[in-house]
C-alpha positions in Angstrom: -43.9 -119.3 77.9 -42.8 -117.2 74.9 -44.1 -113.7 74.5 -45.3 -112.5 71.1 -42.9 -109.7 70.1 -45.5 -107.7 68.1 -47.6 -107.4 71.2 -44.5 -105.7 72.9 -44.1 -103.4 70.0 -47.9 -102.4 69.9 -47.6 -101.4 73.5 -44.8 -98.8 72.6 -46.9 -97.2 69.8 -48.8 -94.5 71.8 -45.4 -93.4 73.3 -43.8 -93.4 69.8 -46.5 -91.3 68.4 -46.3 -88.8 71.2 -42.5 -88.5 70.9 -42.8 -88.2 67.1 -45.5 -85.4 67.4 -43.3 -83.6 69.9 -40.3 -83.8 67.6 -42.5 -82.5 64.7 -43.7 -79.5 66.9 -40.2 -78.8 67.9 -38.9 -78.7 64.3 -41.8 -76.8 63.1 -41.4 -74.2 65.7 -37.8 -73.7 64.6 -38.9 -73.1 61.1 -39.6 -69.4 60.1 -43.2 -68.5 59.5 -42.3 -67.4 55.8 -41.6 -71.2 55.0 -45.2 -72.2 55.5 -46.7 -73.5 52.5 -49.1 -71.3 50.5 -51.7 -71.7 47.8 -53.4 -69.4 45.4 -54.2 -66.4 47.3 -51.0 -66.3 49.2 -52.6 -67.6 52.5 -50.4 -70.1 54.4 -51.7 -73.4 55.5 -51.7 -74.7 59.0 -52.3 -78.1 60.3 -54.2 -77.8 63.6 -54.0 -80.7 65.9 -57.1 -81.0 68.2 -57.3 -83.3 71.3 -57.3 -87.0 70.0 -60.2 -87.8 72.4 -62.4 -85.4 70.6 -64.8 -86.8 68.0 -64.7 -85.9 64.3 -67.9 -83.7 64.9 -66.2 -81.8 67.8 -62.9 -81.2 65.7 -64.9 -80.0 62.8 -67.1 -77.7 65.0 -64.1 -76.2 66.7 -62.4 -75.5 63.5 -65.6 -74.0 62.0 -66.0 -71.8 64.9 -62.9 -70.0 63.9 -64.4 -68.9 60.6 -61.1 -70.0 58.8 -61.5 -71.9 55.6 -60.9 -75.8 56.1 -58.7 -77.0 53.3 -58.8 -80.8 54.1 -58.6 -83.4 56.8 -55.2 -84.4 58.2 -53.6 -87.8 58.7 -55.9 -88.6 61.7 -59.4 -87.5 62.8 -58.1 -84.9 65.2 -56.1 -82.9 62.5 -57.5 -80.4 60.1 -55.7 -78.3 57.7 -56.8 -74.7 57.4 -56.2 -71.6 55.4 -54.6 -68.7 57.2 -55.8 -65.4 55.6 -54.7 -63.3 58.6 -52.1 -62.9 61.4 -54.5 -63.9 64.3 -55.0 -67.4 63.0 -52.8 -69.0 65.7 -54.8 -67.3 68.4 -58.2 -68.4 66.8 -57.1 -72.0 66.5 -55.6 -72.2 70.0 -58.7 -70.5 71.4 -60.9 -73.2 69.8 -58.9 -76.0 71.3 -56.1 -76.8 69.1 -53.1 -78.3 71.0 -50.4 -78.0 68.1 -50.2 -75.8 65.0 -47.8 -77.4 62.3 -46.7 -77.0 58.9 -48.8 -79.7 57.0 -46.1 -80.6 54.6 -43.6 -81.4 57.4 -46.3 -83.5 59.2 -47.6 -85.3 56.3 -44.5 -87.5 55.8 -44.7 -88.7 59.4 -48.3 -89.7 59.4 -48.1 -91.8 56.2 -48.1 -95.1 57.9 -48.0 -98.3 55.8 -49.5 -101.5 56.9 -47.2 -104.5 56.1 
């Protein structure tokens, strides 16, 4: 019996995404904080990655609990981009449940998946 090759590739997708996010996190951690993108007021933007098993409402509630301005949604339902007006932003987001804090511009290219 011949096995469908796309089924095998789909089975590897979760592992590939986890490895990709780990690579992004490692590269982002190596970048200096001054390279984070800014807008208007000089605040830097941070992509907060919350647990993927959380629902959209849980992610929004967690981000809103920090009091930080939410700039936009990320590439998946568990990612939000927030504005960082002060130095304790990382602690606020981690305390709210964020698993990773990344540069949203670096992350954007990796999450733009095309359907072929």
